[in-house]
C-alpha positions as CSV (number, residue, x, y, z in Angstrom):
1,M,-11.5,11.2,-33.9
2,S,-8.9,8.8,-35.2
3,G,-5.3,8.6,-34.0
4,E,-2.2,9.1,-36.0
5,L,-0.8,6.4,-38.2
6,W,3.0,6.5,-38.5
7,F,4.9,4.2,-41.1
8,Y,8.5,3.2,-40.2
9,H,10.3,2.0,-43.4
10,L,13.0,-0.5,-42.2
11,E,16.0,-0.3,-44.5
12,R,19.2,0.2,-42.5
13,S,18.2,-1.2,-39.2
14,S,16.4,-4.3,-38.3
15,L,13.1,-4.5,-36.3
16,D,15.1,-5.8,-33.3
17,E,17.2,-2.6,-33.4
18,V,14.4,-0.2,-33.9
19,L,11.4,-1.6,-31.8
20,P,13.0,-1.4,-28.4
21,E,14.2,2.1,-29.1
22,L,10.7,3.2,-30.0
23,L,9.2,1.5,-27.0
24,E,11.6,3.3,-24.7
25,K,10.4,6.6,-26.1
26,T,6.8,5.6,-25.9
27,L,7.3,4.7,-22.1
28,A,9.3,8.0,-21.5
29,R,6.4,9.8,-22.9
30,G,4.3,8.3,-20.1
31,W,2.4,6.1,-22.5
32,R,1.8,2.4,-22.6
33,A,2.3,0.2,-25.6
34,L,0.5,-2.7,-27.4
35,V,2.8,-4.6,-29.7
36,R,0.6,-6.6,-32.2
37,S,1.9,-9.5,-34.5
38,P,-0.1,-12.4,-35.9
39,D,3.2,-14.4,-35.8
40,D,3.7,-16.6,-32.8
41,R,7.5,-16.9,-33.2
42,R,7.8,-13.1,-33.6
43,R,5.8,-12.4,-30.2
44,E,8.1,-14.9,-28.5
45,A,11.4,-13.5,-30.1
46,I,10.2,-9.8,-29.0
47,D,9.4,-11.1,-25.5
48,Q,13.1,-12.4,-25.2
49,L,14.4,-9.3,-26.8
50,L,13.0,-6.9,-24.5
51,W,14.4,-8.8,-21.5
52,T,17.9,-8.6,-22.9
53,W,18.0,-5.6,-25.1
54,K,20.4,-3.5,-23.0
55,D,22.9,-5.0,-20.4
56,E,21.9,-2.3,-17.8
57,S,18.2,-2.6,-18.2
58,F,15.2,-4.1,-19.7
59,I,11.8,-2.9,-21.0
60,P,8.9,-4.0,-18.6
61,H,6.5,-6.2,-20.6
62,A,4.6,-9.4,-20.9
63,Q,2.9,-11.5,-23.5
64,A,-0.9,-11.3,-23.4
65,G,-2.5,-13.7,-21.2
66,E,0.6,-14.4,-19.2
67,N,0.7,-12.0,-16.3
68,E,-1.8,-9.3,-15.2
69,D,-2.2,-7.8,-18.8
70,A,-3.9,-4.6,-17.4
71,R,-0.7,-3.6,-15.5
72,Q,1.8,-4.1,-18.3
73,P,3.5,-0.9,-19.6
74,V,4.3,-2.9,-22.8
75,L,1.9,-5.8,-23.9
76,I,2.9,-8.2,-26.7
77,A,-0.3,-9.7,-28.3
78,E,-1.9,-11.3,-31.4
79,D,-5.1,-9.1,-31.2
80,E,-6.0,-5.5,-30.5
81,A,-8.0,-6.0,-27.4
82,N,-5.8,-3.3,-25.4
83,P,-6.3,-4.7,-21.8
84,N,-3.3,-2.5,-20.8
85,Q,-5.1,0.7,-22.0
86,A,-2.1,1.5,-24.3
87,Q,-2.0,4.8,-26.1
88,C,0.4,3.5,-28.8
89,L,-0.1,0.5,-31.1
90,F,2.9,-1.2,-32.8
91,L,1.8,-3.1,-35.9
92,L,4.0,-5.7,-37.1
93,D,4.2,-8.5,-39.7
94,G,1.3,-7.0,-41.8
95,A,-1.1,-6.5,-38.9
96,E,-3.5,-3.7,-39.6
97,P,-5.4,-1.4,-37.1
98,V,-8.8,-2.6,-36.4
99,N,-10.0,0.4,-34.4
100,P,-7.8,3.3,-35.0
101,S,-9.7,5.5,-32.7
102,A,-8.8,3.5,-29.8
103,F,-5.1,4.7,-29.9
104,E,-3.3,8.0,-29.9
105,R,-0.7,6.7,-32.2
106,M,-0.4,3.5,-34.3
107,I,3.1,2.6,-35.7
108,V,3.4,0.3,-38.9
109,M,6.8,-1.2,-38.9
110,F,7.7,-2.7,-42.2
111,D,10.8,-4.4,-43.9
112,G,12.0,-2.3,-46.9
113,Q,13.5,-5.6,-48.4
114,D,10.1,-7.4,-48.5
115,E,8.1,-6.2,-51.6
116,I,5.0,-7.5,-50.1
117,A,5.4,-5.7,-46.9
118,V,6.0,-2.6,-48.9
119,Q,3.0,-3.0,-50.9
120,D,0.9,-3.7,-48.0
121,A,2.2,-0.4,-46.3
122,R,1.2,1.6,-49.4
123,S,-2.2,-0.1,-49.5
124,L,-2.8,0.7,-45.8
125,W,-1.4,4.3,-46.4
126,K,-3.9,4.9,-49.2
127,T,-6.8,3.4,-47.1
128,A,-6.1,5.3,-43.9
129,S,-5.5,8.7,-45.5
130,G,-8.7,8.2,-47.4
131,Q,-10.5,7.7,-44.0
132,G,-9.1,10.9,-42.8
133,I,-6.5,9.5,-40.6
134,T,-3.3,11.7,-40.0
135,V,-0.4,9.5,-41.6
136,S,3.3,10.1,-41.5
137,Y,6.2,8.3,-43.3
138,W,9.7,7.8,-41.5
139,R,12.7,6.8,-43.1
140,Q,16.3,6.4,-41.8
141,S,19.0,8.8,-42.9
142,P,22.4,7.5,-44.0
143,E,23.5,8.4,-40.4
144,G,20.8,6.2,-38.9
145,R,18.4,9.1,-37.7
146,W,14.9,8.8,-38.3
147,E,13.4,11.6,-40.4
148,K,9.9,12.4,-41.3
149,K,9.5,12.3,-45.1
150,A,5.8,12.6,-45.5
């Protein structure tokens, strides 16, 4: 059985605004997260962001290969090895799931202003739904709330 694949269409908020909120919700659920991006600079920026996102707290995390990967609640990585046994995989910068059945939920986050990213997301939607994976599409309302649209 394959996990769910959720698409988050970033139009009103940036990745830096949305990702930490979704990671907090993932951790609150009792799950671990793997954040996957092929972009070295993006992984470094996320690492810095999660330390400073809120003045009163941080999101416990590490970059893969830096510090006891298996113990990290949130692991930032280039690949999908999943040493922290994450239930939720966040896919950024065009990363696609390699082994969908390894996760309860996969979240594709894509920039609505980037036409290539939008086309890639549509293609992944079509492929995943054709393979019987449960897919959902989330879009922000004008008030900033995430709403399931499909």
